[in-house]
Structures are given as C-alpha cells and as structure tokens.
C-alpha positions in Angstrom: -19.6 -10.6 16.5 -16.8 -8.9 14.3 -16.2 -5.6 14.2 -15.7 -3.2 11.8 -13.6 -0.1 11.3 -12.8 2.0 8.9 -8.5 2.9 8.2 -8.0 6.5 8.7 -4.9 8.3 6.7 -2.3 10.3 9.1 -3.9 13.5 8.3 -7.0 11.8 9.8 -9.1 11.8 7.0 -11.1 8.2 5.9 -11.5 6.8 2.2 -14.5 4.9 3.6 -16.4 7.7 4.9 -15.9 10.2 1.7 -16.8 6.6 -0.3 -20.7 6.2 2.3 -20.2 10.0 1.5 -20.7 9.7 -2.1 -23.3 6.9 -2.4 -27.3 7.5 -3.1 -29.0 6.8 0.0 -30.2 3.4 -1.0 -27.0 2.7 -2.3 -25.4 3.2 1.2 -28.4 1.4 3.4 -27.5 -1.1 1.4 -23.8 -1.1 2.1 -24.6 -0.5 5.7 -27.2 -3.4 6.0 -24.0 -6.2 4.1 -21.8 -4.4 7.1 -23.8 -5.4 9.6 -24.0 -9.1 8.1 -20.1 -8.8 8.4 -20.4 -7.6 11.9 -23.2 -10.5 13.6 -23.2 -13.5 11.7 -20.6 -15.6 12.7 -19.7 -17.3 9.1 -20.7 -14.6 6.4 -22.1 -15.6 2.9 -19.2 -15.3 0.5 -21.1 -13.6 -1.7 -20.5 -10.7 1.1 -17.0 -11.2 2.3 -14.7 -13.2 0.4 -10.9 -13.1 0.9 -9.5 -12.8 -2.4 -6.7 -15.1 -3.5 -2.9 -13.6 -4.4 -2.7 -10.8 -2.1 -1.6 -10.0 1.2 -4.2 -11.3 3.0 -6.9 -9.1 1.6 -10.5 -9.1 2.0 -13.5 -7.6 0.3 -17.2 -6.7 1.5 -19.2 -7.1 -1.4 -21.9 -5.7 -1.9 -24.4 -5.1 -5.3 -27.1 -2.7 -5.7 -29.3 -2.9 -8.8 -26.4 -3.1 -11.6 -24.2 -1.7 -9.8 -20.7 -3.3 -8.0 -19.5 -2.0 -4.8 -16.2 -3.6 -3.1 -14.6 -2.1 -0.2 -11.7 -3.7 0.7 -9.6 -4.2 4.5 -7.9 -7.0 6.7 -8.9 -9.0 9.9 -7.1 -7.3 12.5 -7.9 -10.7 14.6 -10.6 -12.7 14.5 -12.9 -10.3 15.9 -12.3 -6.5 13.7 -12.2 -5.3 10.0 -10.3 -2.9 8.9 -12.0 -1.7 6.1 -9.5 0.8 4.0 -10.5 1.4 -0.1 -13.5 1.2 -1.7 -14.6 1.6 -5.4 -17.5 0.7 -8.4 -16.6 -1.8 -10.1 -16.3 -1.8 -13.6 -15.2 -5.0 -14.4 -15.0 -9.0 -13.3 -12.1 -9.3 -11.7 -10.6 -6.4 -9.4 -7.3 -4.0 -10.5 -4.6 -4.9 -9.5 -3.9 -1.3 -8.0 -6.6 -0.8 -6.1 -5.0 -4.6 -4.4 -1.5 -3.0 -4.3 -3.6 0.6 -2.4 -5.7 -1.7 0.1 -1.8 -3.8 0.9 -0.1 -0.3 1.2 -2.9 0.8 3.6 -3.0 -2.4 5.7 1.0 -2.0 6.1 1.2 2.0 7.1 -1.9 0.5 9.1 0.1 -1.9 11.1 3.1 0.1 11.3 1.5 2.8 13.7 
C-alpha cells in the first residue's frame, strides 16, 4: 500500500484540492480512481504513474477523461508516500518545463519544512 497526500503551501492552501474542485464530477471521479490505483497497486501501470525523465525525481499521475488529459505532479517522500504538488489540464504532448520547475520548487519547499 502506498499513501497519497496533497501538498499545502505555507499559508495552508492546497493547489491539488483547488484543481480537483475545478473539475466536473466525471473528471474528478476518474482522477480519484487513478489515485486509488496508485494507493492500492504494488506496480502501477505506466499509463497512470510514471517518473518524468530529466527532472529532480518528479513523478506524474496521468489521467485521461474522454478527449481531455490531466496531469498531477509529485514526488515520493519514501517508497510508501506520494506527495502531489501541482496539477493541470495538459494541452500538448510534452509537459512544459515551467510545470516541472514549479513541482521541483514545491518539493524543495516541502522537504525543507
């Protein structure tokens, strides 16, 4: 079993919760289903959970709902805990470097607390 937690800023807000609140019911249900897979499966299929090459150990949760694609970025605090730090609707094939850098900054800030 693996746990999934949402990053909180120093002020206490959660970018992941804000993102989930912006989704419609069907989209939120699919994102929640994929997060449950990550929690329950020992080996999560790469179509749902994959390390981003060239990053500072950032992982992506991949969710497709119809023609829309969502990404949640995070890191492994240890082998049993995923901290999700950034989420967005993906509009192109590649993840923007700015999204990866934001996830890396939030990871560094989280680990420094």
